[in-house]
N, C-alpha and C positions, 0 to 999 in steps of 0.2 A: 307679803308685799309691803313696799315702803309706804308709809302713811302721808304722802305728799298731796297737797292741793294742786289744782290745775296750774295756778301761777307758779308754784314751786317746781313742778315738772318742766314748765316752759323755761324758767330761769336756768335750771340744770342743763336743759338742751342747748340754750344759747351759750352758757358758760363753756360747755364741752366743745361746742362748735368753734369758739374762740381759742380755747386751749389747743385743739387739734390744728387750727390754722397756724398758731405759733410754732408748734413742733414741726409740722409739714413744711411750712415756708422756710424755716431755718435749715432743715435737712436738705431740701432741694437747692436752696441758695448755696450752701457749702459745696454741693456736688457739681455745681456749674464750673465750667472752665473758660475763662478765669472765674473764680467765685464772685457772684454779684447777687443782689437781693431780687427774689422772685416772689411776687404776690400770688401765692399758690391758691388754686381752687377754681371752682365753677363761678362763684360770686366775686364781686370786686371788693366788697367790704371784708373785714377780718373775721370771716366765718366760713367754716367748712361743714356743711350739713351732714355729710357722710359720717364725720367723727361724732357729731352730736347725736345722730341716730344710732350709731354704734354704741355709744356710751349708755344711752337710755335702754337699748336692747340688752346690753350686758347686765344692767341692773335688774331688768324684768325677768330675763330667762334664768338668771342665777338665784333669784329670790327664793324659790322653793328649796334650794340646795345650799343655803348659806352656811350650814354646819358640816357640809361634805365637800372637801377640797377637790376630790376627783370629779364628782358630778358637776361641780361649778366649772371646772376646766372643760369637761365634755360639752356642757350646755353652751359655754362661750364659743367653743370651736364651731358647733353646729349653727348656732344662731347668727353669729357674725358672718360665717361663710354664706349662708342663705341670703342674708341682707346684701352682702357684697355682690353676689351673683345676680340677684334680681335688679339691683341698682345698675350694674354694668350693662346688662342686656337691655334694660329699659332706655338708658341714655344712648346706647348705640342705635337702637331702633328709631328713637326720636331725632337724634342729631347726626347720625352717620359717623360718629367719632367715639373713640375709646379714650377716656381720660386716664386709664391705667391699663396695662397690658402685661400679663404674665406668660406670654407665649414662649419666651426664652427661658422660663423656669422649669425645672423638672417636675413631673407629676402635676401638670396644670390641666385644667379642663376648659377648653375653648378660649383660653387666654384670660378669662374673667376671674378665675380663682386658681389657687395652687396649694399644694400640700404644706409648703413652708409657711405660707401666710396663714393658713387654717390653724396650724399648730401654734403660731404666734398669737393669733386671736385668743386662743384658750389661755395662754399665759397672761395676756393683757387683761383678760376678764378677772383672773385671780388678783392681779396687781390693782385693778380698778376697784373691785369690791372690798378687798382687804386693807388697802393702803391709801390709794388716791382719794376715794370718795368720802372717807370718814371725816377728814378735816374740812372738806367742802360742804359736807352735810352740816357740820357744826357752824360754819359760816352762814349757811342758808337759814338756820334757825335763829341766828342773831339779828337778821334783817327784819325790821318791823313789817307786818303784813301789808299795811297801807303803802309804805315806801316800795316794797317789793312789787306790788301791783302796778304802781306808776312806772317803775323801771321796766317791768315786763311789757307793759303797753307800748312804751317808747321803742323798745327793742323790736317788738313785733311789727310795728309800723315800718321801721327802718329796714329790717331784714326782708319783710314782704315786698317792699318796693325794690330792694336790691335784687331779690330773687326773680321778680317779674321782669326787670330789665335784663338780667343775665339770661333768663329763659328765652326772651325775645332775641337777644344777641346770638345765642346758640342756634336758634332756628334760622336766623339770617346767615350765619356762617354755613350752615347746612345747605341753604339755598344757593349760596355763592359756589360751594364745592360742586353741587349738582349742575349748576350752570356752566362751570368750567369744564366739566366732563362732556356736557352737550356741545360746547365749542370744539373740544378735542375731537369728538365724533364727527362733527361737521368738517373739520380740517382733514381728518383721516379719509373721509369720503372724497374730498377734493384730491387728495393724493392718488387715490385709486382711479379717479376719472382722468387725471393727468397722465397716469400710466397707460390708460386705454387710448388716449389721444396720441401718446408717444408711439404706441404699437401701430396705430393707423398710419402715422406719418413716417414711421421707420426710425424715429429718433430714440436714442438711449439717454434716459435721464435718471436712471438709478432705481433702486428698490426702496420701498417705504418700510419703516419700522412700525411696531405696534404703537398706536397713538397713546394707549394707556400708560406706556412706559416712557413717553417723551414729555418733556416740558413744553409748555405752550410756546416759549421762545424758540425751541428747536423746531417745532412744527411750522412756526411762522417763517423761520429762516429756510427750512426745507422747501416750502411751497413757493416762497419768493424766488429761490434759486431755480426751481423747476420752471416757473413762469418766465424768468429772465432767459433761461436757455431756450425755451420754446420760441420766445420772441426773436432771439438771434437766429435760430434755425429757420424760422419763417422768412426772415430777411434774406438769408442765403439761398433758400429754395422756394421762391414765390410761386413758381408754377406747380410745384409738387404739394404745396400746402393746401389741404382740402378745406373748402370754405366752411363746411359744417364743423370741422375740428377747430377752425379759427374762431367761429362764433361761440363754440362751447368754451374755449379757453378764455374768451372775453367775459363770458358769464361767470366762470370760476373765479376770475380775477376780481370781479365786482363783489361776489359773495365773500371772497377772501378778505378784501378790505373791510367789509362790514364785520366779519368774524374777528379780525385782528383788533378792531376798535373795541368791540365788546369784551374781548379777552383782557385788554389793558384796563378797562373799567372794573372788571370783576376782581382784579387783584389789588385794587385800591381800597383798603379797609380803613375808613376814616374815623368811625365812631369809637369813642373811648372804650366802651364796654366790649366791642368786638376785638380791638387790639389787645386790651387787657386780658381777655379770655385766652387768646392765642399765646401771648407772652407768658401768662401765668401757668400754662400747662405745657412746658417744653417737651415732655415725653408723650403727649397724647398722639394717637395714631388714628388715621381715618380707616373706615371700613374698607373692604377689598376694592370696592368700586371707586372710591374717592381718595385712596391712599396717596397716590402721586400728586394729586391736586392739592391735598392738604399740605404736603411738604413744600410745594411751590408757594402756597399762600403764607406759610410760616416764614419762609425765606424772604418773601416780598415785604412782610411786616417788619422783619428785622432790618432789612436794607433801608426801609423808610425811616425806622427809628435811628439807625446809624447816621443817615443823611441829615436828619433834623439835629442830631447831636453835633455833627461837624459844622453845620450852619450856625448853630448857637455859639459854638466856640469861636468861629470867625467873627460873629457879631460882637461878642464880648471884647475881642482883641481890637476891633476897629473903634 
C-alpha cells in the first residue's frame, strides 16, 4: 500500500477531482454544437468527485499488483466498474436522474456501465499507476506537511460546502420533476373527465394522448381548447346541455387554472446551483417516470438563459 497520511490522501483526492473536472469539462465543451464552455459535473466548483474517487480506487486496488501489468489492468477494470455502477444506481435512486447513460452503447448493463468503458478503465488504471501518478507523488512529497494540512483544510471546507449545496439542489430538482409529473397526471385526469362530459352531451372534442409523452404546454393547450369548444357547444345547445355536466366543466376549469399556474412556477429554476447543475450536465437523463419532464425543464432553463443573454445585449446597446 502507499504510505500516505490522511492529509496526503485527501490532497490526492482533491487534486484528481480537479484534474478530472478539467478533462471532462473540456471534452464536453468541445462536443457541444456550437462548441461552448460547460462547467461539467454534479458540483459547481471545479471538482468532479467521481474522478477523485476513481483515481483513489485505482491506486488502492492495484497496489497489491504493482509489478504485474495484467493483474493491474484486471483490478482497474473490476474496481472502477463496480464504483461506477454503485454511484450511478445511488444517484438515480436519490435524484431520479442519470448523470451518464450508456443505454445506447453495446454490451451495457442497465445503462450504468458498459463493456467499452470497463475496458477503458483498465487501461486508465495502468496509465494512472505507471505514468500519471508518479510525478504527482513527487510533487506531493515536496509540499511541507504543515502547508499541506492548511491547504487540505481549506479545500475540505470549500468542497464540503459546495457538495452540500449541490446535494440540496439535486434534491430540489428531483422534487420539481416529481411535482411536474403530478401536474401532468392531474391534467390527464381532466382530459378523461372532459371526454366523459363530451360523451354525455354528444360533443366530439377529440382523443387525448398519453400525458407522460406530452409537454405541459401541450396539455395546457389541449385542455384550453376542449374547454373552449365545450363552452361554444353549450351556447349553441342550451337546452341539451346537462346541468351536471356544466357544473363539472366549471369545476374542471377552476382546477385547470390552478394546475396551469403551478406548472408555470415549477419550470422556473431561479437558484444558481439548480441552473448550473442542469446546464452543466447536458447529457443527463431522467428516470423513466420523469424523463419527459426533465427534458422540459432543461429546455426551460436554456430558454431563460437565452432570454437573459438577449436582454443583456439590448441593455449594452442602449
